[in-house]
N, C-alpha and C positions, 0 to 999 in steps of 0.2 A: 296619579289619583284622578278618578272620574266621579263627578257628582251628577246623578240622574235627577232631572227636574221635570215634572209634568205640569203643563199649563192647560187649563180648560176655560174656554170662552166661546159663546155662540156667535160672537161678532168676528167676521173674517178680518175686518180692519184692525180690531184690537189685537188679534193674534199676530198680524203682520208687524204692528208696532212693538209688541213684546219680543218678537223674533229679532227685530232691530236692536232693542235694548240688550238682549242677550249677547249679540255680536259685539256691542260696545263694551259690555261688562267683561267679556272674556279677555279683552286686552288688558284688563286691570288685575287679573288673577293669575296665580302660578299653577293652578290645577285646571283640569278640563271640565267644561260644562257639557252635559248631554241632554238638551231639552227635547221633550216630545209634546206634541200638541193634540188637543182634543176639542171638539166643537159641541159636546153635550155631556150631561151627567151620565147618560147611558153609555156613551163611548168610554168614559173613564172607568165605570164599573166593569166593562168588558175587557178593557185593554191595559189597565194600569199595572206596571211592573211591581212585584212585591218588594223589590229592593230600592224603590224610589226614595230619594233623599229629601225631596221637598215637593209639595203640591201647591200650585198657585191657581186659584179658582175664582171665577166670577160668581157672585151670588144670584143676581137677577138674570136667569136664563129661562128660555121657553121649556116647558115640560118640567123635568126635575130640576129644582134650583140647587145652588151650591151647598146650602146647609143640609138639605135632604140627602144629597149625594154623600156628603161628609159623614153623616150619621151611619149610612150603610157601610162606608169604608171603615169607620172606627169599629163598628160591630164585627167586621171581618178581621179586625186585628191590626189595621194600619197604624203605625206608630210615628211616622215621619211628621215634621211640622207642616201645618196647613196655613197658608196665607190667603185671605179672602180679598177680592177686589170688589168694592162697592161704593156707591154714592149715598147709601141709605144707612145712616148711623144707628137706626133703631134695631139693626141686626146684630149689634155688638154683643148683647147679652146672649142671644141665640147662638152666636158663633162660639162662645166659650163653653157651651154645652157639648161641643165636639172638640174641645181643647184646641181652639184656634191659636196659632202663634201670634197672629196680628192681622192688621187690615191695611190695604192700600186704597187710599181715597181716590175717586175719579174726579177730574181727569188725571191719569197716572203720569207723573213726571219721572224723568230718568233718575234724578237724584234720590227721590223717594224709593223708586224701584231698586236701585243698586244698594241702598242702605239696608232695606229689609231683607233682601236676598242674602247679602253677606252675613247679616245678623242671624238669620234663620239657619243657614248652613253651619255657622260657627256653633250655634246652640245645639244643633243635632249631634255634634261630636262630643258634647259635654254631658256627663252623667251627674245628676245632682247628688251631693254627698248625703249619706244617711246620718241621722242624729242618734247619738247614744244617750239614753235617758235612764236615770236611776229610778227604780220602782221598789215597792215593798217586797217584791219577789226576787229582785236582782237588777238586771239591766235589760232594757228593751230597745230595739232599733226602730226608728221612725223614718219612713221615706217622705220627704217634703211633698212629693207629688200626690201622696195619699192624704195629706193634711187638709182638713176643711177649715177648722179654727182651733185655737187654743185659748183656754180660760183659766185664769189664776185665782186661787182662793187661799188666803193665808200663805203658807209656805209650799203649797203644791200647785201643780199645773195639770189640768185635764186636757189631753190631746184628743180631739174628735177627728177620727179618720174615716175614710171611705170604707174601711174594713172593720171598724169598731172603735173602741176608746181605750186609751192608756192613761193611767194616773201616775204622774211622775213627781218625785221628790226634788223639784228644781224650780227656780224662779223663772218667770217668763222673760225677764230682762236678760238672763244669761243665754236664752235660746234664740231670741230675736236676731242678734248679730250673726248667727250661724245660718240663717235662712237667706235665700236670694232676695235682695232688697227690692228688686223690681216686681216680685211676685207676691209679697206679703206686706201687710200694713197693720200697725198698732192703732186700731180705730177707737180704742178706749183703754184706760189704764189697766183694765183687767182682761182685755181681749185682743187677740191678734188673729187676723183672718187671711185666708188665701184669696187673692183677688180673682183668681180663676174660678173659685167656687161660689162667687156671688151671683144670686139669681135676680135680685132687684135691690134698688137703693131708695130708701124712704128719707123723710126729713131727719129723723133721729134714730133710725134703725136700718140694719142691713138684713136682708133675708137670704140665707144660704141655700144652696141647691138641695141640701138634705131637709129643708124646711125650718131650720133653726132661725130664731130672731136674735140678732146681735145688736147691742146698743152702739150707736155712733155718737161720740162726744161732739157737742156743738163747737167746742174749741178746736177740734181736729177735723171738722167737716171740710173746710176749704182745702186743707192740705191733702185730705183723703181724695177729694174730687180731682185735684191736680194729679195725684199719683195714679188714680184709676184712669184718667184721661190718657196719660202717657202709656199705661199698660194696654188699654183697649184700642188706642188709636182713634179716639173720638174726642170731641170738645163739648163741654157742658156750657150752654148759654145761660 
């Protein structure tokens, strides 16, 4: 088995370091890594293979930055995980607008590099399980990747999706354990949100990418920030 990995950085020194890290990582794996290197966002757009398994890209580059490049690639249909390299944590929210898998903080250490590469390649092989939800009309399927947030009221849960809304005859507590723990959080007794779909974080509210304002319980705020820090690869001071 061969895994194709693309690396983009406008620093020749950084690319040499990454090449050395890949040589070291290869000794720990049972499958072959096939890295390809690019020095600009334009080069990536022109030469990225469609069957790339992972894209590792610097954000702060001359010309087109990594976020802008990723937006174009996602619009073209690129599905593979994207890991951004950056020293600027303010890009975290922008990164999730292009479904970033995670972030590598600068200066990049081998331990951080190896951990996220292994995790991203493992995740790319897993397909999230769809949920079966009873509705008034019968049964509907929900793809967790389409879920923005879920809201419970009495004995029903409203699932707000990228493609619309589904009203289910189910308690939120029975759905929560079925979702990936690292990607969703119960921010309030009546709300569960996708961490990937968060646009901004306020003192007592979360604004989702669809514009919805979701309450953030003061009793769950610290736990939420810890969970989001792990998810986004940033630290809140």
